[in-house]
VEXFIMI-121168 format. One record per atom (N, C-alpha, C, O, CB): residue in one letter; x, y, z. Coordinates in steps of 0.02 Angstrom, whole numbers, plus 32768, in hexadecimal, padded with zeros to 4 digits. Each point is the difference from the previous one (the first is absolute). Glycine has a CB too. Layout:
BEGIN
AXYZ;...
END
This chain:
BEGIN
M78B29108F200;M7FC98030801C;M801F80497FDA;M80388017800D;M7FA77FA3807D;T7FE9806A7F3C;T8013803E7FF0;T7FE28027801A;T7FC57FFB8011;T80597FEC7FA1;H80118055805A;H7FEE802F802F;H800380477FCE;H8031800E7FDC;H80027FA9809C;H7F9080727F8D;H7FE7802B7FCF;H802D8042802A;H7FF18010803A;H7F817FB17F92;A80BE805C8012;A8024803B8022;A7FD58039800C;A7FD9800F7FD3;A808E7FD17FF8;T7F9A803E8065;T7FB98034800C;T803080297FD1;T80317FF67FDC;T7F7F800980B2;M801D80437F88;M801680487FC0;M803E800B8035;M803A800B7FF1;M7F3F80497FCA;T80767FA9806F;T80548023803E;T80527FF17FE0;T8033801D7FEE;T7F817FB38098;E802A7FE07F82;E80297FC97FE6;E803280047FCC;E803D7FF88006;E7F6A7FDA801B;R8035803B7FA8;R800C80157FCB;R801480287FF2;R801E80017FCA;R7FB37FD8802E;F802A807C8048;F8018802B7FEC;F806280058005;F8031800B7FDC;F7F42801E8041;A807A7FC38031;A80447FF98026;A802A7FDF7FD2;A8035801C7FF3;A7F9F7FDB8081;A80207FD67F72;A802E7FBF7FCA;A800680317FC0;A80267FE57FD8;A7F9C7F8D804C;A802980C67FC7;A800B80307FC6;A8031802A8020;A802D80197FDE;A7F607FE77FE6;Q806F800B807E;Q8020803C7FFE;Q803D7FCA8022;Q801F80278024;Q7F7E805C7FE6;A807C7F4C7FFC;A80237FCE8011;A803880127FC3;A803D80098000;A7F5F7F9B803E;V8036805B7F96;V80377FF47FCE;V800880277FCD;V802F7FEB7FDD;V7FC67FB8803B;L7FF080907FD1;L801C80567FFE;L7FBC802B8017;L7FCA7FF97FE3;L80987FFC7FA7;P7FA9803680AC;P7FDF80298009;P800380437FDA;P801180388013;P7FF17F868049;L7FF380367F81;L7FF0804E7FBB;L7FCA7FEF7FDB;L7FEE7FD17FDD;L808B804F8000;V7F6D801E8037;V7FAC80037FDA;V800B80237FB2;V801680398001;V7F9D7FE68085;A803F7FC47F38;A800B80217FE2;A7FB180227FE6;A7FCB7FE27FF6;A80B37FDE7FFF;I7F9280828005;I7FBA802C7FE9;I8008801B7FC2;I802C80277FEF;I7FB87FFD807E;L7FDB7FBE7F63;L800D7FF97FAA;L7FD080398005;L7FC47FF37FF6;L80547F817FCD;R7FFB80D6804C;R7FD88038800D;R7FED7FF57FA7;R802A7FDE7FE2;R8016807E809C;G7F867FBF7F57;G801980207FB0;G7FEF7FB37FDB;G7FF980017FC3;G8086806D8059;I7F7C7F667FFD;I7FFC7FB67FC5;I7FD87FF97FF3;I7FD48007802A;I80627FBE7FEA;T7FB980287FAD;T7FC47FE97FDD;T80007FAA8001;T80327FDB8001;T7FD1809B7FAD;P7FB57F748054;P7FEC7FB98004;P80357FD77FD2;P801D7FCF8018;P7F5D804F7FFB;Q809580017F93;Q80217FD77FDE;Q80337FFD800F;Q801D7FCE7FEC;Q7FB080387FD4;E805A802A806A;E80537FED8011;E800A7FE1803A;E80367FE5800A;E7FF180757FC3;V7F9C7FA3806D;V80268008802C;V80017FAB8004;V803A7FF0800D;V7FAF8098802B;V7FF87F4E7FC5;V80227FA87FF1;V804B7FEB7FF1;V80247FD08010;V7F7080267FBA;E80748048800E;E80567FE27FF2;E801780298033;E80217FDC8025;E7FF8800B7F53;I7FE680488099;I8021803E803D;I80027FCD802B;I80347FDF8002;I7F9980A37FF5;G7FFE7F6B8031;G7FED7FC78038;G80447FC37FE8;G802D7FF7802A;G7F2880207FDF;V80AD7FC37FB5;V80347FBF8010;V803780188003;V802B7FE18020;V7FA47FCD7FAC;S804080918015;S8047801A8010;S801D80118040;S80377FE9800F;S7FB5803A7F92;L7FEE800C808E;L800E7FF3804A;L7FF77FD4802B;L800F8006803B;L7FE880447FB5;V7FE47F6D7FE9;V7FF17FB48035;V804B7FF77FE2;V8029800E802C;V7F3B7FAC7FDC;D80B180397FCC;D80447FF27FE7;D8030801D801C;D80327FE48016;D7FA8800B7F92;A801680608058;A80418008803D;A800A7FFE8059;A802B80168025;A7FE180307F76;G7FBF7F99806D;G7FFB7FEC8035;G7FC98029802C;G80068002803D;G806F7FD27FAC;F7F57804B7FF9;F7FD480268034;F7FB77FC87FFE;F7FEE7FD77FD5;F804980C28011;C7FA57F81806A;C7FCF7FCE8005;C7FBA80278012;C7FC57FEE8007;C80987FB38020;L7FC3809E7FDE;L7FD080368014;L7FDC80387FC0;L802980257FE5;L80287FCF8091;I7F8480107F7C;I800280387FC9;I7FA9802C7FFC;I7FD47FD58003;I80997FD07FA8;E7F80808A8052;E7FE980388013;E7FE380267FB9;E802680257FE2;E80307FDA808C;V7F797FF97F7F;V7FE580437FD5;V7FDC80218016;V7FD07FED8023;V80387FED7F91;P800980708039;P7FE580418027;P7FBB7FFE7FF7;P7FF27FD97FD3;P806E8070801C;L7F727FD08029;L7FC07FF57FD0;L7FDE80477FF7;L7FC680158004;L80217F6A8027;N806480A57FC5;N7FF880427FC4;N801A7FEE7FC9;N7FFD802D7FD6;N800D802B806E;S80147F707FA8;S800F7FDE7FC3;S7FC97FE77FD1;S7FCD7FEF801F;S808E7FF48022;P7FA180167F80;P7FD180147FD2;P7FDD7FA3800A;P801F7FCC7FF5;P802B80B87FA7;D7F8D7F818071;D7FCF7FC58011;D80247FBD8018;D80077FCC7FE0;D7FA980647FC4;P80697FDF80A3;P801D7FE28036;P7FEB7FB58003;P801C7FC97FFC;P7FE780A88040;F7FB67FA87FCC;F7FEF7F9A801B;F80047FDD7FF0;F80077FC88017;F7FCB80368007;A8026802B7F7C;A801F7FB17FCB;A805180038005;A80207FDE7FD8;A7F7880237FB7;S8081801C8093;S80407FEE7FF6;S80117FD98047;S80277FD07FFB;S7FF880987FAC;I7FC87FA78096;I80187FE28034;I7FCB7FA78000;I80117FCB8019;I801980CD8030;A7F837F7B7F87;A80117FBB7FEC;A80197FD27FD0;A7FF37FC48008;A7FD48059802B;A80587FF47FA1;A80357FED7FC1;A80337FE28030;A80027FC27FFB;A7FEE80A57FA0;L803C7FB38092;L80258003802E;L7FF97FBD802F;L80277FD17FF6;L7FD380AF7FF9;R7FD57F7E8042;R7FE57FDA801C;R7FF97FAE7FDC;R80177FCC8018;R7FB980AB8018;Q800E7F917F97;Q80007FBD7FD0;Q80447FFB7FEF;Q800E7FC78013;Q7F7F80417FB6;A80A4800F8021;A80327FDB7FD8;A802880018033;A80117FC57FF8;A7FE380547F91;L80277FF6809F;L802E80088050;L800B7FBA801F;L7FD77FDA7FE5;L7FF0809D803F;P80567F717FFE;P7FFA7FCA8021;P7FE4801C8064;P80048037801A;P806C7F847F71;A7F7C800D808C;A7FD4800F8020;A802A80198041;A7FE280138032;A7FC17F9F7F91;D80A3804B8039;D8039801A8038;D800A80328004;D801980188033;D80167FA67FC9;V7FBE806C7FC4;V8008804C7FEA;V7FB380188006;V7FD07FEA7FE0;V80A1800A7FC2;L7F8F805180A2;L7FCA8018801E;L8001803A7FC9;L8035801B7FF1;L7FCE7FBA8099;V7FA880457F4F;V7FFA80237FDE;V7FC880328021;V7FD37FE3801E;V805E7FCA7F8A;G7FCB80A18055;G7FDA801B801B;G800280467FD1;G801A80017FC8;G7FF27FB880B0;A7FD280857FAB;A7FF5803D7FF9;A8018802F801F;A7FED8004803A;A7FCD7FD47FA9;G807480588009;G8000804B802C;G7FE5801D7FDF;G7FEA7FF67FC7;G806B8015806E;T7FAC803C8003;T7FD28040800A;T7FB37FE57FFB;T7FD380117FD9;T808980487FEC;V7FA57F7F8069;V7FBA7FDE801B;V7FE48049802A;V8022801F8028;V80087F457FED;L7F9580AC7FD9;L7FD780458015;L7FB97FED8012;L7FE88024802C;L805C80297F81;N7F9C7F8E8041;N7FC57FDE8025;N7FF57FBC7FF1;N801A7FD37FDE;N7FB280928023;V7FF87FA8802F;V7FD47FBC8016;V7FF07FC77FB7;V80137FC58003;V7FA380968069;G802E7FBA7F62;G7FE87FE67FBF;G804E7FED7FD8;G80007FD17FD7;G7F7C80868023;Q80BF7FC98012;Q80317FE87FD9;Q80187FC0802D;Q80197FDC7FD5;Q8007809D7FEE;I7FE67F688078;I80017FE68033;I7FDF7FBB7FDC;I801C7FC97FFC;I7FE580A68064;D7FD27F9D7F8F;D7FB47FCC7FF4;D800C7FE57FAF;D7FF07FC67FF2;D7FA480908063;Q80877FD37F7D;Q803A80027FB9;Q802D7FBE8010;Q7FFF7FC87FE6;Q801380CE8005;L80157F858048;L80397FC87FFA;L7FF97FCD8019;L80147FD07FDF;L802C806F801C;R7FA17FB08049;R7FF67FCF8005;R7FD07FD27FD4;R7FFC7FC38002;R802D806F805A;D7FB27FFD7F7B;D7FDE7FC47FB8;D80267FF37FC9;D7FEA7FDE7FD2;D7FAC80498039;C80B07FF87FF4;C803C7FE47FCC;C80377FE98014;C80387FFE7FE7;C7FA980447FDC;G7FFF7FA5807E;G80407FBA8026;G802F801D8012;G80327FDD8009;G7FC67FC67FB6;A801080B2804F;A803F80158026;A800F7FEB8055;A7FD77FE88027;A8018807D7F7E;E80497FA98067;E80157FE48032;E7FF480478030;E7FE980008039;E806F7F947F8D;L7FC180AF8011;L802F803D801C;L7FD580418006;L7FCF80087FDB;L80A07FCA7FE8;A7F9A80458056;A7FDD8036800C;A801680508038;A7FED80138038;A7FC67F767FA7;V808480987FE4;V802B801E8012;V7FD980558000;V7FDB80127FD2;V808C7F848000;M7FAA8099806B;M7FCD803A7FEB;M804F8033801A;M802F7FED8023;M7F1C7FEB7FFC;P80A880757FB9;P801F80358020;P800480148044;P8029802A8013;P7FC07FEC7F91;H7FEE7FCE8080;H7FD88015804F;H7FF07FE08027;H80087FC67FED;H7FD380737FF1;A800F7FC98059;A7FF07FE18033;A7FBB80038015;A7FF17FFD803C;A807A80127FD9;D7F677FF87FB8;D7FA88004801A;D7FFF7FAD8013;D80127FCA7FE8;D7FA480A57FB3;V802B7FA7809A;V7FE87FB18038;V7FD37FE97FE0;V7FED7FC7800B;V801E80558069;S7FDD80047F65;S7FAB7FDB7FEA;S80097FD27FCE;S7FDA7FCF7FFB;S7FDE80978013;L80817FA57FC2;L80127FE57FBE;L802F7FC1801C;L80087FCB7FE3;L7FF280B07FCA;I80237F988093;I803E7FC38011;I7FCC7FCF800C;I7FF37FD27FD8;I807F806A806A;H7F647FD08009;H7FBB7FD08007;H7FE37FEE7FCD;H7FE27FCA8004;H80068061804F;A80187FF57F77;A7FD17FD97FB8;A801D7FE07FE0;A7FE17FD37FE3;A7FE480728007;A808B7FC3800B;A802E7FD27FE6;A7FE67FC1802E;A7FD27FDA7FF1;A809B807F7FE8;K7FB97FA4805C;K7FF27FC9800F;K7FCA7FCD8012;K80097FC38005;K804680748002;A7F737FEB8004;A7FBB7FE17FFA;A7FFF7FEB7FBD;A7FD47FD67FF9;A7FEF806E805B;A80617FCA7F6C;A80007FE57FCE;A80337FBC8002;A7FFC7FD17FD9;A7FDD80A57FF8;G80577F918066;G80197FCC7FED;G8045801A7FDC;G80237FD87FE0;G7F667FE8801B;L80848075800A;L804C80087FD9;L802C80138020;L7FF4800F803B;L7FE780087F72;L80667FF0803B;L8039802A8023;L8002803F7FF7;L7FFE80187FC8;L803E7F998031;C7FC8807B804C;C800080477FE3;C80578021801E;C801E7FF38034;C7F39801E7FD5;V80B980147FCA;V802B802D8020;V8003804A7FEC;V801B801C7FD0;V801E7F82803D;P7FA98073801B;P7FEB80578020;P8045802F7FF9;P803B7FEF8007;P7F677FE18068;G8044806B7F82;G804E80327FFA;G7FDF8021804A;G7FC9800A8018;G806980217F41;I80147FDD80BA;I80058024803B;I803D80397FE2;I801D80037FCA;I7FBB7F8F809B;A802F80A77FED;A804580217FE8;A800C801A8049;A803180258006;A7FC080037F6C;T7FE97FCC80C9;T80097FFF804D;T7FEA7FCA8018;T7FE47FD17FE5;T801380988029;P801D7FA68041;P80047FC28029;P7F9E80038015;P7FE67FCB8011;P80C4803E802D;T7F3080307FBF;T7FD17FF28006;T7FCE7FDD7FD0;T7FDD7FD18014;T804B807B802D;E7FD87FC67F8F;E7FFA7FC47FBE;E800E7FBB8008;E7FD57FD58006;E804C807D7FB9;A801E7FA58041;A802B7FB97FFB;A7FCC7FD9802E;A7FE07FCE7FF0;A80B2805A8004;F7F6B80078064;F7FCD7FD08033;F7FBB80007FE0;F7FDF7FD08015;F805C80518061;A7FAE7FF97F6B;A7FC180137FFC;A7FDE7FCD7FCA;A7FC87FE68003;A805780998022;A801A7F7A7FA0;A7FF77FD07FD0;A80047FB48012;A7FDD7FD37FE8;A804D80877FD6;L7FFF7FA0806B;L801D7FA68036;L7FC27FF78011;L7FDE7FD17FEB;L809D8035805E;A7F6C80347FEB;A7FD27FDB8032;A7FAF7FE27FCD;A7FD57FD6800D;A8066808D8071;A7FD57FDA7F36;A7FC37FDB7FE7;A80087FAB7FCE;A7FD27FDC7FEE;A800380B68012;G80617F677FF8;G80177FCF7FFA;G80327FF77FBC;G80057FC97FE5;G7F94801A8066;A808580507FA1;A803A80117FC7;A80297FBC8015;A80067FF5803D;A800480A87FB7;D800F7F3C7FE4;D80257FDF7FEC;D8044800C7FE4;D80237FD27FEC;D7F7C800D8015;A807880667FFE;A804180157FF5;A8003804A8000;A7FC4800D7FFF;A80537F8C7FC2;L7FFF8090803F;L7FFD80527FFA;L802880037FC8;L80357FE37FF2;L7FC3804B8088;K7FD4800F7F59;K803380247FC9;K8025803B801B;K7FE380238029;K7FD17FBF7F7C;I80798028804C;I80238031803C;I7FFF803A7FBA;I802B80007FD5;I803A7FA780A2;F7F6F807D7F8B;F7FF380367F9B;F7FD8804E8033;F7FE17FFC8034;F7FDA7F757F37;P805280C18075;P80537FFE7FBF;P80467FFA8039;P80118026802D;P7FB880507F5A;A80577F3E805D;A805980028000;A802280288019;A80297FFB802E;A7FD47FE27F83;E7FE980628023;E803980498006;E7FE48025804C;E8023801B802A;E7FEB800B7F33;L7FC17FD380A5;L7FF0801C8039;L80157FDE8037;L801980278029;L7F9680067FA4;V80527FA08043;V800E7FD18023;V804C7FF07FF3;V800E7FDA7FD2;V7F7880038031;T80A18039801A;T80627FF47FFE;T80067FC58025;T7FD87FF6802E;T805D80897FDA;P800D7F447FE4;P80127FDC802C;P7FF7801A8048;P7FD77FE08021;P806D7FF67F87;A7FDA805E8077;A7FFC801B8025;A7FD77FFE8035;A800B7FEE803A;A802180357F7B;I7F877FFE8024;I7FB88003802A;I800E7FB37FF4;I80217FEA802F;I7F7B80917FBA;L80577F5C7FF0;L7FE97FA97FF9;L80307FFA8043;L7FEC801D8033;L80037FAD7F2F;K8030802480A0;K80297FEC8047;K7FE68014803E;K80087FD5802C;K805780337F99;A7F84802F804D;A7FF7801A803D;A7FAD7FF97FFC;A7FE680058038;A8091804F7FD7;M7F567FA07FB5;M7FD87FD68005;M7FFB7FBA8000;M7FCC7FE1800E;M802280737FD7;C805A7F8A8006;C80037FBA800C;C7FF97FED805A;C7FE87FC8800A;C806C80317F79;A7FBA802280AA;A801C80128040;A7FC380018023;A7FFD7FF3803C;A806A804F7FA5;V7F657FCE7FF7;V7FC47FF88037;V7FAE7FCA7FE2;V7FCD7FF0801D;V806980A88011;L7FE97F587F83;L7FC67FDE7FF0;L80237FB88018;L803A7FF48011;L7F85805E7F83;P7FEE7F6F8064;P80177FBD801B;P80327FE57FDC;P7FFC800D7FC4;P7FA07FDD8063;K809E7FEE7FEC;K80247FDA7FE9;K7FDA7FE27FBB;K7FC47FF28001;K80757FFF8079;G7FED80087F50;G7FE37FDF7FE6;G7FDD800D7FBC;G7FF87FE17FCC;G800F800480A1;T7FE380627FAF;T7FC080147FD1;T803880017FB2;T803C800E8005;T7F5B80558066;G80517F917F65;G800680197FA5;G801680517FFF;G7FDB8030800B;G7FAF7F797FC3;L80AC805A8025;L7FFC80567FE2;L801C7FFD7FBE;L80327FDD7FF6;L7FE58066807B;L7FCC7FE07F60;L80137FE87FC1;L7FFC80527FE1;L7FD0801D7FE7;L7FFC7F4D8014;P807880AC8011;P800C80697FE1;P7FD07FF07FAA;P80037FCB7FE1;P80BD806B805A;V7F1280117FA9;V7FEF7FEC7FC9;V801A804D7FF2;V8008802C802A;V7F927F667FD6;G807280727FB5;G7FFD80457FE4;G80518032800F;G801E801B802F;G7F467FD97FEE;G80A67FFE7F8A;G80547FFF7FE3;G80307FF5801F;G80308023800D;G7FB9801D7FBE;I80067F7F8047;I803B7FC68016;I802F7FD47FBE;I7FF27FD47FD8;I7FAF80158098;K808E80367F9B;K80327FD77FC1;K80297FCA8042;K7FF57FFC803C;K803080847F45;P80157F558048;P80107FCF8014;P802980178046;P7FF77FEE803A;P7FFF7FD67F4A;E803580648063;E801B802D8039;E7FDA80278041;E8021801D802B;E80217FEF7F72;S7F867FF38064;S7FE480288038;S7FF47FAC8030;S7FED7FFF803A;S7FC880927F7B;I805B7F2E8020;I7FE37FC1803A;I803E7FEA8035;I7FF97FCA801D;I7FAF7FF87F7D;K808080598070;K80387FE7802D;K7FF480418048;K80037FFB803D;K80677FC87F46;P7F8A806D8057;P7FFB8048803F;P7FB77FEC8046;P7FF68004803D;P802D80757F3C;Y7FB77F708043;Y7FA47FF48028;Y800B7FD18025;Y7FF68009803C;Y7FB3800B7F6D;V80787F9B803B;V7FF57FC38025;V803380088051;V7FFE7FE48036;V7FE97FCC7F3F;D80438083806F;D80307FF98040;D7FCE80398042;D800D8007803B;D808B7FE67F69;A7F388030803A;A7FCB802C802D;A7FC77FC9800F;A7FCD8014801C;A8049806E7FA7;G7FEF7F44802F;G7FC27FE3800C;G7FC67FE77FD9;G7FD07FE28017;G80578058802D;A7FE67FDE7F65;A7FF17FED7FE7;A7FE77FAC7FF6;A802E7FDC8015;A800580967FE4;T7F9F7F6E7FF2;T7FF57FB77FE8;T7FEC7FF57FB9;T7FF47FCB7FE4;T7FEB8020808B;G802080587F75;G7FF77FD37FAA;G800580587FDF;G801D802F801B;G7F6D7F397FEE;F805080997FBA;F7FF5803D7FD3;F7FD8800D7FD8;F80067FE27FCB;F8048801D803F;G7F80802B7FF9;G7FCD7FFE7FB4;G803080317FD1;G801580378013;G7F577FC38026;L80A57FDE7F74;L801E803B7FD2;L7FC67FED7FD1;L7FDE7FD07FEF;L80B78040801E;G7F7480337FE6;G7FD480347FD9;G802A800E7FAA;G80157FD67FD8;G7FBE807180B7;S802D7FF87F6E;S8029800B7FC5;S805C7FEA7FE1;S801D80007FCA;S7F7F805A805A;A80747F978021;A80487FFB7FF5;A80027FA87FEC;A80347FE07FFA;A7FFD80948068;L7F887F6D7F94;L7FF77FBA7FE5;L7FEA7FF57FBA;L800E7FE27FCC;L7FDA800880A0;Y7FE680447FB6;Y7FD77FF77FA9;Y7FE7803F7FFA;Y7FE5801F802E;Y7FEA7F667FCA;K803B80927FC8;K7FD1803B7FE1;K7FD67FEC7FD9;K80057FC47FF1;K804280838011;P7F817FE17FE0;P7FDE7FF37FCB;P802280057FCC;P802280317FF2;P7F8C7FE8803C;G804B7FAE7FAC;G802F80067FAD;G80367FD78007;G801C7FED7FCD;G7FD2808D8013;M80257F748055;M80317FD38004;M7FF97FB17FED;M7FD07FE28018;M804980728037;T80067F937F93;T80047FBB7FEA;T80097FD68033;T80238016802D;T800580077F73;A7FBD7F9F8067;A80257FB3801C;A8031801E8018;A800B801D8035;A7FDE7F847F7C;Q8045804F8006;Q804380098011;Q802E8038802D;Q802C7FF88029;Q7FB97FD17F76;Q80038061804D;Q8014803C8033;Q7FEB7FF68036;Q802D7FFF802A;Q7FD3804B7F93;T7FBF7FAC805D;T7FF87FF28042;T80177FC8801F;T80138009803A;T7FA080307FB3;A80527F7F7FF6;A803B7FDB8027;A8049801E7FF5;A80327FDE8010;A7F897FB67FE2;A804A809E7FF8;A805480238018;A80158017803D;A802F7FFB8027;A7FCF802A7F7A;T7FBD7FFF8056;T7FF2802C8058;T7FFA7FDB803D;T801C800B8036;T7FA180437F94;A800B7F748020;A7FEC7FD9802E;A804E7FD5801B;A80057FF5803D;A7F6D80077F86;R80B17FF78020;R80447FE48016;R801E801F8000;R80387FE88006;R7FC87FD07FE3;Q800180838013;Q803580438037;Q7FE67FFE8047;Q802C7FF7802A;Q7FE2806F7F73;F7FB67F9F807C;F7FE57FF5803B;F80037FCF802C;F80048002803D;F7FCC80337F91;V802D7F857FF7;V80067FC18029;V805780058016;V801F7FE0802A;V7F717FCC7F8D;A807D8074802D;A805580047FFB;A80098021804A;A80207FE3802C;A7FFF80367F3F;A7FC5801E809E;A80158036803C;A7FC27FDA803D;A8004801D8036;A802680777F6F;W7FAF7F42805A;W7FF17FF88039;W80107FCE8004;W7FF37FE68036;W7FCB80577FDB;Q80607FA17FC7;Q802F7FAA801B;Q80428015801B;Q80137FD9802B;Q7FC47FD17F6E;S804F8085805B;S802F801B8009;S8012801B804A;S80378005801B;S7FB480087F6E;V7FBC8008809A;V7FF7801F8039;V7FE67FCB8029;V800A800C803C;V7FE780647F95;R7FEA7F4E8022;R7FF37FD6801B;R80067FB07FDD;R7FD67FE07FE0;R7FEF80888057;P80747F897FD9;P80027FB37FC7;P7FE47FEB8016;P7FEE80108039;P80627FD27F9E;S7F937FDD7FFE;S7FDE7FE78012;S800E7FB48025;S7FD17FE18018;S800180757F96;
END
């Protein structure tokens, strides 16, 4: 009997493998597949292209076409409903936002996408979860220290995915995981525009090693 995994199951499976989201801000469609493949080879299975990158939907469509189905692909910096429609049309799975606009969360869920909105307070967190968020992006992480995240964890529902994003380096992983983080979004410490696939693979391996040292598989 074939069971077609739901989007929620696919997201849970990806996070069980490696709950690190690669954020490819500023990447171009010409280089995105080579860099995406290098990330997948390093163990990544969650990749987002922020929509303030050059021609982001072309990059997202190219990644989706090139990468295996167990790798989830999507957009970051989603700011309006029109972008959600475009995202669905290019076969993406993931809508990541810097904020917790509940109308956008509802729209993403209605389009069949996974939605990871940005939150920095308990009020935002509970509103985002009530609107159907699949996990919470703790953003900007510079504002939400491990001590603050730990205090938020005490009141949030058990099992909530909590992914700090913003200035995360390999050495940030342990203090945040100790505080309750379940994963991370990785930006400029993983990939900066102009980096080669080889350079990106090297930073990717540093993050994978840091994650595995804290959460041995």
